[in-house]
N, C-alpha and C positions, 0 to 999 in steps of 0.2 A: 506459345500456342501451337506452332508447327510441330514441335517435338511431342507435345501432349496429343496432338491429333494422330501421330504415328503410333502412340502407345495404346490407344483404345482399340479393342477388337472389332469395332463397328465404325461405320461412317458417321461423322457428326453432321447432323442436319440442322440443329438449332442450338443456340446458347442463350440461357436466361440468367441475367445478372441482377444484382441489387443496384442501388442508386449510388454506390461509392465510385470514386474517381479512379480506382485501380483498374476497372474494366471499361466503365463508361467514359471513354476519352477519345481523342482524335487519332489514336493509333490502333486500338483493338477493334473498334466498331468498323472502320473502313476495311480492315483486314478481313473481318468476318464476312462483310458484304462482298468482297472480292472473291472469297472462297465459296460463295453461294450458301452461307450459313445464316439462317434467320436469327436476328437479334431481338430479344425481348427483355423486359426488365420487370421487377416486382413493384408492387405498390409501396409508396413511401410509408415508413413506420409500420409495416406489416411483415414482420420477420417470419411468420408462419408460411408465407408464400415460398420460402426457401427451406422448408422444414427438413427435407431429406439431406440437405447440405449442412444446415446449421447444427444438426445433431452430431455431426462428425467433429465439431469444434471441441466438444468435451470427450467424446468416445475415442477419438484418435489423436487430435492435435495436442490438447492439453495433457493427455496422458504421456505423450512422447516428449514434448519440450517444456512442459510446465508453464509457469507464469512469469518467468524471468525475462529481463530485458537484454537483448543481444544487439551487438553492433560490430561492424567491420566485415571486410570481404572474406577473411579466413573463416569467420563464424558462419557466413552464408554458405561457404563450401562444405563445412561440417554438417549444416542442416540439410543441404542437398544430398549428402551421403546418407544421412539418417532417413530422409523421406524416400530415397530410392530403395533402401532395404525394407522400410515399413510398407511401402506399396506392394511389394511382392509377398511379404508375410501376411498382410491383411487380406489381400485378394485371393491368395492361393491356399492359406492354411487356417484362417479364422472364420468359423461358421457363424452365422447370424440368423435371427428370426425375421420373417417377413409376414406382414399382416395379410391374411387370406380373406376374412370377412369380419364385419362388425355389425351387430344388430342390438336394438334396444327392446327390452321387455319391461315395461313400466318404468321404474326408476333405475333399473339395472342395465348396464351395458355389457354385452357378452362379445368377446373377441376370440377369433380362431386364427391360428397361425399355420403357415406351411412348416414342414419339417426343417430343422436348421440345416443350412448348407452354406458353403463358401461361394463368393462371387464367381470363382472359377467353375464350380459345379453348375451354377445357374446358367452361365454362358454356354457350357456344353449341352445343357438340356434345352436351350432355346431353339425352336424349329427354324427360325429365319436367319440364324447365323451361318455363314458359308462354311463348308467343310474345310476349306483351306485355312480359315482362321482357327477353327477348332484344332486342326492338326498342328498349327503353330503354337497354340496354347498348351497342348499336350507335350510338345517338345520342350517348351520352357519349364513346365512343371517337373519334368524328369531331371532337369539340371539343378533344381533348387534343393537346398538343405535348410530346414527351418531352424536348426540349432545354429548354423553359421549365420543366418540372417539375424537371429536374436542376439548373437554375440556382437555382430556389427552394430546393431542398434544400441546395445549397452555401452559399447566403446564410444560411440558418438555422443551418447548422453553424458558419459563421464567427462568428455572433453567440453561439452557445452556447459556442464556444471562448473567447470573451472573458469569459464568465461563470464559467468553471471556477475553483473555489477562492475566488471572491469572495462567494458565498452571500448576495447581496443587500446587502452592506455598502457597495458603491460603485456609482454609476451607470455603466452601460455604454452607449457611443454606439451608436445603431441603425445597422446595416450597410445601406447602400443596395442595393436589388435590382440584380442584374447584368443587363446587356443581353443578351438571348438570342443575338443575332448575334455579338457580341464573345465571349460565353461559348463558343459553338460553335466559333469560330476558335481559341480557346485550349485546346480539349480535347486536340488532338494534341500540342501543346507541353507541356502539363501532364503527359501520360502519359510523355513522354520524360524530363522533368526530375524524375520521382518526386514528384508532387504530395503535399504534406503537408496534410491537412485540419485544420481548427481543433479537431476533437474527438479527435484522436489523443493518445495518452499522452505526457505531458511527461517528458523525462529527469529522473531524480532528481538534485537538487542536493546536493552534499556540504555537510555542515555546516561552518561556519567554526570554526577552532580557538578554544578558549575563551581569552579574554583575561583575564589576571590583573588583578583589580581592586585599586586601592590600599588598603592596610591602615593602620589607625591605629597599628600597631606600627612602621611603616617609619621615622618620624623617631627612634625610640628603639632601633633595631636595633643601632647601634654600642654604646650603653650596655649593652644586654642581653648582648652578646658579651663586653664587658669584665667584667661581673659573673660570667659563667660561667667566664672565664679565671682569675679569682681564686678563685671558689667553685664548682667543677664540680657540687657536690651540690645546688645550688639547685633548688627545686621551682617549679612554675608558680604556685602560690599565693603563694610568697614573692616572686616577680618581680612578680606583680600588685599585691601590697601595696606594694612599692617604687615601682612606677609610679603608684599611687594617691597616694602622698605628693608625687610630682612634679606630677601633673596630676589633681586629684580629679574634675574635671568630665568627664574622658574615660575614666577607668579605675575599675572596681569589680570585684566578684566575678563579674559577668556575662561579663567578658572572659577567664575562666579557660580556656575551651576553645580560643580562638585562640592563647593563649600556650602551651598544651600542644602544639598542632600546630606552632608555631614551634620549640619545644624539640626535638620529635621530628625535624624536618627538619634542624636544626643538628647534632644528635648523629649522625644518619645520615651526613651529609656528612663529618664529622670521622672517623667510623669507616671509611668507604670510603677516604678519603685515607690514613689511617694504615696500613690493610691493604695497599694498593697499593704504598706506599713502603717497606714492611717488607722487608729482605733475605731471600732464600729460605733461606740457611744458618741464620738464626736461627729460622726456623719449624720446620725438620725436627728431630725429637728424635734422641738417640743410639741406636745399634743395641743390642738386648738379645739375649744368647745364652741358650740353654736350650731344653729340650723338655718337653712335658707330654703325658700320656695319661691314661686312666681309672684305671690302677693306681699309677703313680708319677710323680713330677715331678722334674726336675733343677733345682737352685737356679740362679738367673741369675748369670752371671759379672760382670755390671755392675749398678750400682744402678738401681732402677726409674726410668723417665723422669719428669721433672717438666715438664709442658707449660707453656710460657711464657704469661704473661698480658699482654695489651697494654692499656694505659690510653689511652682515647680523648681524655682531656683535658677531658671534660665530665661527669665523675662516672660513667662507664661503663667496664667492663672486658670484654675479649673474649678467650676462651680459644682459643689457636691450636694446633690439632693436625691431623694429616693425616686425610683421610677425612671 
């Protein structure tokens, strides 16, 4: 805050914060009161109270650093270097519109703007700004090179792009600063070829398909299928007990769940195969004659249908009926 107070070309008389703890805390508020700075805050859940500041989140901040997550002291130093160059470039070389008036004519809103100007030009044109401050701003402006500032910003962005997602876990090589002359020559080419900055969002990568890990039941799969062919009613506990007699070091009651999953998959496959291979004529029941209403009913001319039952071969039966 002390450094920021020295960078402003005017005296800070008041500070208006939101309700976040970054500024509304026991350090910033007492410091502001000690410096005779009036402290106010916006209303809760009313972000338009900070409209002039909130608009810079997209126009300046997100365009510079993107939406990546950064971590580490070195990353903070790179961001400080980026913001230092961006502050001079935005305030001295980027013109912007300011609303002059707004009026409504029926359902139509008409807006009029001042001619576009940089914050530096607006500060020089302000009548209440001291001449000493204006002189200092002119001296600072003469020492600046917009190409050099833009090259510094691009270099910092490239270094930040290398740090996205690493969060300080791996060392990132320092990007060497670009030569202003070669950088200026590449601006036209970069604009034509759609320059992609290092802080732009990365495309989401699709997750790889889950690879089935080998199971300890794989060597005994043929034996389990033979047991089920002879005794379809075998349960998972019975199979685990038989496997424990074969290899006590590998199988116990803890493997009950994986045997259950294996049985479920085997029986599902057998049921699907049996239903698909079943002839359609055997699935359809015989037609039944007769009529029924609320007051009387006619006896059927044929015996009631008996729905066929299909044995899957693994101790399960499936009732086959239409609908």
